[in-house]
C-alpha positions as CSV (number, residue, x, y, z in Angstrom):
1,M,30.0,-45.8,-21.9
2,M,26.9,-44.0,-21.7
3,N,24.9,-43.5,-18.6
4,W,21.9,-45.2,-17.3
5,Y,19.5,-42.7,-18.2
6,N,19.9,-43.2,-22.1
7,Y,19.3,-46.5,-22.3
8,I,15.8,-45.8,-20.7
9,A,16.0,-43.0,-23.4
10,C,16.8,-45.3,-26.0
11,F,14.1,-48.1,-24.9
12,F,11.2,-45.4,-24.5
13,A,12.2,-43.8,-28.3
14,G,11.2,-47.2,-29.9
15,M,8.2,-47.0,-27.8
16,F,7.2,-43.4,-28.7
17,L,8.3,-43.8,-32.8
18,A,6.7,-47.4,-33.0
19,N,3.2,-45.4,-31.8
20,V,3.7,-42.9,-34.4
21,V,2.4,-45.5,-37.0
22,P,-1.2,-47.1,-36.6
23,H,-2.4,-42.7,-35.2
24,F,-0.7,-41.6,-38.3
25,V,-1.6,-44.5,-40.6
26,H,-5.5,-44.3,-39.3
27,G,-5.8,-40.2,-39.4
28,I,-4.5,-40.2,-42.7
29,S,-7.0,-42.4,-44.0
30,G,-9.6,-40.6,-42.7
31,D,-10.4,-43.8,-39.7
32,R,-11.0,-42.6,-35.9
33,F,-8.8,-44.4,-34.2
34,P,-8.6,-44.6,-30.0
35,T,-5.8,-41.9,-28.5
36,P,-5.9,-40.9,-24.9
37,F,-7.8,-37.9,-25.7
38,A,-11.1,-40.2,-26.4
39,R,-13.7,-41.0,-24.0
40,P,-13.2,-43.2,-22.1
41,P,-9.1,-42.4,-22.8
42,G,-7.7,-44.9,-25.0
43,K,-11.2,-46.9,-25.3
44,G,-13.3,-44.3,-27.2
45,F,-12.5,-43.2,-30.9
46,S,-10.8,-39.9,-31.5
47,S,-11.2,-38.4,-34.7
48,P,-8.7,-38.3,-37.8
49,T,-7.4,-35.2,-36.8
50,V,-6.7,-35.6,-33.3
51,N,-5.1,-38.9,-34.5
52,V,-2.5,-37.1,-36.9
53,I,-1.4,-34.7,-34.4
54,W,-0.9,-37.2,-31.4
55,A,0.7,-39.5,-33.8
56,L,3.2,-36.0,-34.6
57,V,3.8,-35.4,-30.7
58,N,4.7,-39.2,-30.5
59,L,7.3,-38.3,-33.5
60,V,8.6,-35.3,-32.0
61,V,9.1,-36.6,-28.3
62,G,10.5,-40.2,-30.0
63,Y,12.6,-38.0,-31.9
64,V,14.1,-36.3,-29.0
65,L,14.6,-39.9,-26.7
66,F,16.1,-40.9,-29.7
67,R,18.8,-37.9,-29.5
68,V,19.3,-38.5,-25.9
69,G,19.6,-42.0,-26.4
70,K,22.2,-42.2,-28.3
71,V,20.8,-44.8,-30.6
72,S,22.5,-43.9,-33.6
73,R,26.0,-43.3,-32.4
74,G,27.6,-46.5,-33.7
75,D,26.9,-48.9,-30.4
76,D,24.9,-52.2,-31.0
77,S,23.7,-52.0,-27.2
78,P,21.7,-48.7,-27.5
79,L,20.1,-50.1,-30.6
80,V,19.0,-53.2,-29.2
81,I,17.0,-51.4,-26.4
82,F,16.0,-49.1,-28.9
83,F,14.4,-52.1,-31.0
84,A,13.1,-53.8,-27.4
85,G,11.0,-50.9,-27.2
86,I,9.6,-51.1,-30.3
87,A,8.9,-54.8,-29.4
88,A,7.7,-54.1,-26.4
89,I,4.7,-51.8,-27.2
90,S,3.7,-53.4,-30.6
91,T,3.4,-56.7,-28.7
92,M,1.5,-55.0,-25.9
93,L,-1.2,-53.0,-28.4
94,S,-1.2,-56.0,-30.6
95,V,-2.6,-58.1,-28.0
96,R,-4.9,-55.2,-26.3
97,F,-6.7,-54.5,-29.7
98,A,-6.9,-58.0,-30.6
99,K,-9.6,-58.3,-27.3
100,K,-10.8,-54.7,-27.7
101,Q,-11.4,-56.1,-32.1
102,A,-13.0,-59.6,-30.6
103,N,-15.1,-57.8,-28.1
104,V,-16.8,-55.6,-31.0
105,T,-17.2,-58.3,-33.1
106,A,-18.9,-60.6,-30.6
107,S,-21.4,-57.4,-29.9
108,R,-21.8,-57.5,-33.9
109,K,-22.7,-60.8,-34.3
110,A,-25.0,-60.8,-31.2
111,G,-26.8,-57.8,-32.7
112,A,-27.4,-59.6,-36.3
113,M,-28.5,-62.6,-34.3
114,A,-31.1,-60.9,-32.7
115,T,-32.0,-58.3,-35.3
116,A,-32.6,-62.0,-37.5
117,N,-34.6,-63.2,-34.6
118,G,-36.9,-59.8,-34.4
119,S,-35.7,-58.7,-30.8
120,R,-33.6,-55.3,-30.3
121,V,-30.4,-56.0,-28.4
122,S,-28.4,-52.7,-26.2
123,S,-25.2,-52.3,-27.1
124,T,-23.7,-54.7,-24.5
125,G,-25.6,-57.5,-26.7
126,T,-28.2,-58.3,-24.0
127,P,-31.4,-57.9,-24.5
128,P,-33.0,-54.9,-22.9
129,T,-34.8,-55.2,-19.4
């Protein structure tokens, strides 16, 4: 029988290890991507190098939690909780980034329409006053 904190570690191991993927992929691809170190945190974009470093920090923390959570010891319950952590962060971030992408797309469309009409539009998508 595992202690309660092992189950918490399993869940957060899944979250941290899943968070490695987008930061590492964007970083090694040379793309900017949001991190907690951007301005504003989590909304602005960080450099590819910062994303790779953030991915490696997540990897180390996730690995430590994976070991503390005893995910690989053979029981199904730690593994299920580990995958629940992966599913939780993946779902939350997909919704968050879908909303962010929709806002970016709407701003670009507004800018393109204003340019076609010969007027300027601010970064918020509204004409300047």
